[in-house]
Structure formats: structure tokens, C-alpha cells
C-alpha positions in Angstrom: -12.6 13.9 -20.8 -11.7 16.2 -17.4 -8.2 16.8 -16.9 -8.9 17.8 -12.9 -10.9 14.6 -12.3 -8.6 12.4 -14.6 -5.4 13.3 -12.4 -7.1 12.5 -9.2 -9.1 9.1 -10.6 -5.8 8.3 -12.0 -3.7 8.4 -8.4 -6.9 6.6 -6.9 -6.5 3.7 -9.7 -2.7 3.2 -8.9 -3.3 2.0 -5.4 -1.7 -1.7 -5.5 -3.8 -4.5 -3.8 -2.4 -7.3 -2.1 -1.1 -8.5 1.5 0.9 -5.3 1.7 -0.6 -2.1 0.3 1.2 0.4 -1.7 0.5 4.5 -1.9 0.4 6.7 0.9 -3.0 5.5 1.9 -1.4 1.8 3.1 -2.2 0.4 6.2 0.3 -2.7 6.9 0.5 -4.1 10.2 3.1 -6.8 11.3 5.2 -5.5 7.7 8.2 -6.1 10.0 7.6 -9.5 11.6 10.1 -12.1 11.7 10.4 -15.5 10.5 13.1 -18.1 10.3 15.5 -17.8 7.2 14.5 -19.6 4.2 10.9 -19.3 4.6 8.8 -18.5 1.5 5.1 -17.2 1.7 3.0 -16.8 -1.2 -0.2 -15.1 -1.1 -3.2 -14.1 -3.1 -5.8 -11.3 -2.4 -8.7 -9.3 -3.5 -9.5 -6.1 -2.3 -12.7 -3.8 -2.8 -12.7 0.0 -2.3 -15.8 2.2 -2.9 -16.5 6.1 -2.2 -16.1 9.5 -3.0 -13.4 11.8 -4.3 -12.5 15.4 -3.4 -11.0 18.0 -5.5 -9.7 21.3 -5.1 -12.5 23.6 -4.5 -11.9 25.5 -7.6 -12.4 22.5 -9.8 -15.9 22.0 -11.6 -16.1 18.5 -10.7 -19.1 17.6 -7.9 -20.5 14.2 -6.6 -17.4 12.2 -7.8 -17.1 8.7 -6.7 -15.1 5.2 -7.7 -15.6 1.9 -7.4 -12.1 -0.3 -7.5 -11.8 -4.3 -7.8 -8.0 -5.5 -6.9 -6.5 -8.9 -7.3 -3.0 -9.3 -6.5 -0.5 -12.3 -6.1 2.7 -11.7 -4.1 5.6 -13.8 -2.8 8.3 -12.8 0.2 11.4 -14.5 1.0 12.8 -14.6 4.6 16.9 -14.2 4.4 19.6 -13.1 6.3 21.5 -9.9 5.6 24.5 -9.2 7.4 23.5 -11.3 10.5 20.0 -9.7 10.8 16.8 -11.0 9.7 15.4 -9.7 6.6 13.0 -10.4 3.6 12.3 -9.6 0.1 9.1 -9.5 -1.5 7.2 -9.1 -5.2 3.8 -8.2 -5.8 1.6 -7.8 -9.0 -1.9 -6.4 -9.2 -4.6 -6.6 -11.6 -7.6 -3.9 -11.0 -10.6 -3.0 -12.4 -12.2 0.4 -11.6 -15.3 2.6 -12.6 -15.3 6.1 -12.0 -18.2 8.6 -12.3 -19.1 12.2 -11.3 -20.5 15.5 -12.7 -18.2 18.0 -14.8 -19.7 21.2 -15.3 -23.0 19.8 -14.3 -22.6 17.0 -17.0 -22.5 13.4 -16.3 -19.5 11.5 -17.1 -17.7 7.9 -16.6 -15.1 5.8 -17.5 -13.9 2.0 -16.8 -10.5 0.2 -16.7 -9.4 -2.9 -16.4 -5.7 -4.0 -16.5 -2.3 -5.0 -14.9 -1.0 -2.2 -12.7 2.7 -1.5 -11.5 4.9 -4.1 -10.0 6.0 -3.7 -6.2 9.3 -4.8 -4.8 10.1 -4.6 -1.2 13.2 -5.4 0.8 12.8 -5.0 4.7 15.6 -5.7 7.4 15.4 -5.6 11.0 18.3 -3.6 12.5 18.1 -4.3 16.0 15.9 -6.8 17.9 15.9 -10.0 15.4 19.0 -11.5 14.2 18.9 -13.8 11.4 17.2 -17.5 12.9 17.2 -20.5 11.7 14.2 -22.4 13.0 16.0 -24.2 16.0 16.9 -20.4 16.9 13.8 -18.9 16.3 11.8 -21.3 18.2 13.4 -19.7 21.4 13.3 -16.5 19.9 11.0 -13.9 22.3 10.3 -10.8 20.7 10.7 -7.6 22.7 11.7 -4.3 20.7 12.4 -4.3 16.6 13.9 -1.6 15.1 13.6 -2.1 11.4 14.0 -0.4 7.8 12.8 -1.3 4.3 12.8 0.0 0.9 9.9 -0.2 -1.8 10.4 0.2 -5.5 7.2 0.7 -7.9 8.2 -0.5 -11.3 6.1 1.2 -14.2 5.2 -1.7 -15.8 1.0 -1.2 -15.6 -1.1 -0.8 -18.5 -0.5 3.0 -19.7 -1.4 4.7 -22.8 -0.5 8.5 -23.4 -3.2 9.3 -25.5 -5.9 8.4 -22.1 -5.9 10.5 -19.0 -6.7 7.4 -16.8 -4.3 5.1 -16.9 -3.7 1.8 -14.2 0.0 2.4 -14.7 1.6 5.2 -13.6 4.8 5.6 -16.3 7.1 6.5 -13.6 9.2 4.8 -11.1 8.2 5.3 -7.3 10.3 4.5 -4.1 9.9 4.4 -0.6 12.4 4.5 2.4 11.2 3.6 5.6 12.1 3.2 9.4 9.7 1.4 12.1 9.9 0.5 15.8 8.1 -2.3 17.2 7.6 -3.2 20.7 5.9 -6.1 22.6 4.3 -5.8 25.5 3.1 -9.3 26.4 0.4 -10.3 24.0 0.0 -6.6 22.8 2.5 -4.9 20.2 3.0 -1.3 19.6 4.2 -0.4 16.1 5.1 3.0 14.7 6.1 3.3 11.0 7.5 6.8 9.1 8.6 7.0 5.7 8.4 8.9 2.3 7.3 8.3 -1.1 9.7 9.9 -3.8 8.9 9.9 -7.5 10.3 10.5 -10.4 8.7 12.4 -13.6 6.3 11.1 -16.2 7.9 12.5 -19.2 5.2 11.4 -21.6 1.9 12.5 -19.5 -1.3 13.1 -21.6 -0.6 15.2 -24.7 2.9 14.5 -24.5 3.6 16.9 -21.2 5.8 16.2 -18.1 4.1 15.7 -14.9 5.9 15.9 -11.2 4.7 15.1 -7.9 6.4 16.2 -4.6 7.4 13.5 -2.0 4.7 12.6 0.2 5.6 12.0 3.9 3.9 8.9 5.5 3.5 7.8 9.1 1.5 4.5 10.5 0.0 3.3 14.0 -0.7 0.0 14.9 -1.8 -1.7 17.8 -2.0 -5.3 17.6 -3.3 -8.1 20.1 -2.4 -12.1 19.9 -5.5 -13.9 20.6 -3.4 -17.5 20.1 -0.8 -18.6 18.1 -1.1 -16.9 14.4 -4.3 -15.5 15.2 -4.2 -11.7 16.0 -6.2 -8.4 15.4 -4.6 -5.1 14.7 -6.2 -1.9 15.1 -4.5 0.6 12.4 -4.3 4.5 11.6 -2.1 6.3 9.3 -1.1 9.9 8.5 0.3 11.2 5.0 0.7 14.8 3.6 2.3 16.2 0.4 2.0 15.2 -3.4 1.3 18.4 -5.0 1.5 18.1 -8.7 3.1 20.0 -11.6 1.9 19.5 -15.0 4.2 21.4 -17.6 5.6 23.9 -14.9 1.7 24.6 -14.4 1.2 24.0 -10.3 -1.8 22.0 -9.6 -3.9 22.7 -5.9 -3.8 19.0 -4.8 -1.8 19.1 -1.6 -2.8 16.0 0.4 -3.0 15.9 4.3 -5.3 12.7 4.6 -5.7 10.1 7.2 -7.4 6.5 7.4 -8.0 3.9 9.9 -9.1 0.5 9.9 -8.9 -3.0 11.7 -7.3 -6.6 10.6 -8.1 -9.8 11.9 -5.8 -12.9 10.9 -7.0 -16.6 11.3 -4.7 -19.5 10.7 -6.6 -22.2 8.5 -4.2 -25.0 8.8 -0.4 -25.6 9.7 0.9 -23.6 6.9 -2.1 -21.8 5.9 -3.4 -18.1 7.0 -6.6 -15.9 6.1 -6.2 -12.2 6.9 -9.5 -10.2 6.8 -9.3 -6.1 6.8 -11.6 -3.1 6.6 -10.5 0.5 6.7 -11.9 3.8 5.7 -10.9 7.8 5.6 -10.5 9.4 9.0 -10.3 13.1 7.4 -9.2 14.0 3.4 -8.2 17.1 2.0 -7.9 16.1 -1.7 -7.8 12.4 -2.6 -10.5 9.3 -2.1 -12.7 9.4 1.1 -13.6 5.5 0.0 -14.5 2.3 2.3 -11.9 -0.6 1.7 -12.7 -4.3 2.3 -9.8 -6.9 1.6 -8.9 -10.7 2.0 -5.7 -12.6 1.5 -5.0 -16.2 1.6 -0.9 -17.0 2.6 0.9 -20.3 2.3 4.2 -20.8 3.9 7.0 -23.4 3.3 10.6 -23.9 3.6 13.1 -22.9 6.4 12.3 -26.1 8.1 8.6 -25.7 8.7 
């Protein structure tokens, strides 16, 4: 099928769903929130994405679009690390995707359904949030937090080197990130900066090697607390990089993209909460100009709650 179309769609289909989203396009408000040591969170999510795909102008592809349905399960545990509050989480998605477009004037489409890659994340608050039990946490008042995290994407997703479009990437991805969060009464301002780093896919379509340059990412969030466990967030990001090379042939697919969105968190019961989200592209050079709708349900236990 069409190499340029499939290369970009492959990247789109590898977006991970869930309470926290992977890839440079992610918007993750409250990613460095503090919990008492021993608290566990399990969550299920559903995300729907639809929109257009944009390509290098020299590519013979027109009117490309995609519809993605993604469901995920995730688990996070709050821990102490060298006296600081920290957490470790794991998430696994299942994705269904439909992609269509015109290649040299002829209609083409493809569907995929299956398991995508596994995500593991470790985060620690370096300043402003020591490890706390429930009693100490009840007296804690957030001010300034400086945090760091490390994400690993493990290549366990559905992959077939005889196909150009896959749900798994057949490579490892890692992202170190630094963050700062400042509370101002009911307002909280957040800024994250990180970089995605990729290993090579040495079994790309036809047995070739596919490389991808690093992608620098930034996120900005303005959060307003309505009441305990109910908040709204206004989110934006910008990411740049990701040029790919296949067997020493460099593709013209540098990404310089931005997204914005809104998130609403609502308490359901004392230990359950619901999170609704919406985002869309602000501007896109190479990538996906899509709208995304998400819903996630989370349950907490442990840590003396």
C-alpha cells in the first residue's frame, strides 16, 4: 500500500489511550499530583479521535483522515522514594483504527484492531512534597512542586513486519521530563518539559531499519479547583522533532505541532472519580489534525483512606 500514508498513520495509531496519554501529543494535567504513601489507583478509559492527516507536500496523498477508538486499563501506586513522594504506574491499551485517503487519486483504506505497546511511568516530586502518610497528608498544603518523571514504552503491541500499518512500534521509547507546579489559591499553574527518545526499528516493512529523531515536548496547564476532588483544567502543548529515516533515506516529516484542550474531573463516590477531556489541534505541520474526546473512571484504595 502507500509508504508515506502508512508511515504517518502508523505513528497516529500508536497513540496510547488512558488516564495519561503517551506520545508527543499528550495533554496530562495533574501528572505530578501528591497522594499519601500506599494509595492505589486503578482506572479504565475510552478515547475517541477523529480528523485529518497532514503530510509532506511532496507526498502524493490527499484527503487522508482517520478514526481511532482506544480503550485502556491503568494502575498507579503512590510510594516514597528517598523521602520524597513518588508514584509508579503501568497502562495497557487496545486500539481500533480506520484510515482512508486518496493515493495518486485512488481511494484506499485500512482497519486495525489489537493490543498496542505497554507504558510504564515513574514520577517523583523533588521539591515541595515529601513522602507522607494519611495523617501528615491531611495537614499538607500545596505550594510549589518541582517534579521529574521517566516513561518507558515497551514494544509488546501487535506488530507484523509484512504490514506497513501496525498498532505496535517494534522499538523502545523513553521520555525523561521535568515539571514545576505552583498553587495560587484555587488556581494551579503547571509547566512540563521533556524529550522522547527512540530506539531503531530494525525489522521495519521489508526488513529495513527505521530511525526517528528525538521529539522535544512542552505542556502548559491552568487548573481551577471548584471543590474537593472537582476541578477543571485548560491545557496546551507544543512539540517539535521526530524526523524519520528508513535505510539512510531521510523523510521530510519534521513535526512542529501544538494542541489545546480542557479537562473536567468529578467525584462519583468517596473513592471513585470521573474525568472528561476534549482536545484539538491548534496548528499542525506534519501529523494529525484531529479532535479527541476522552472519559476515564478511577477507583482509589489503600494508604489509610
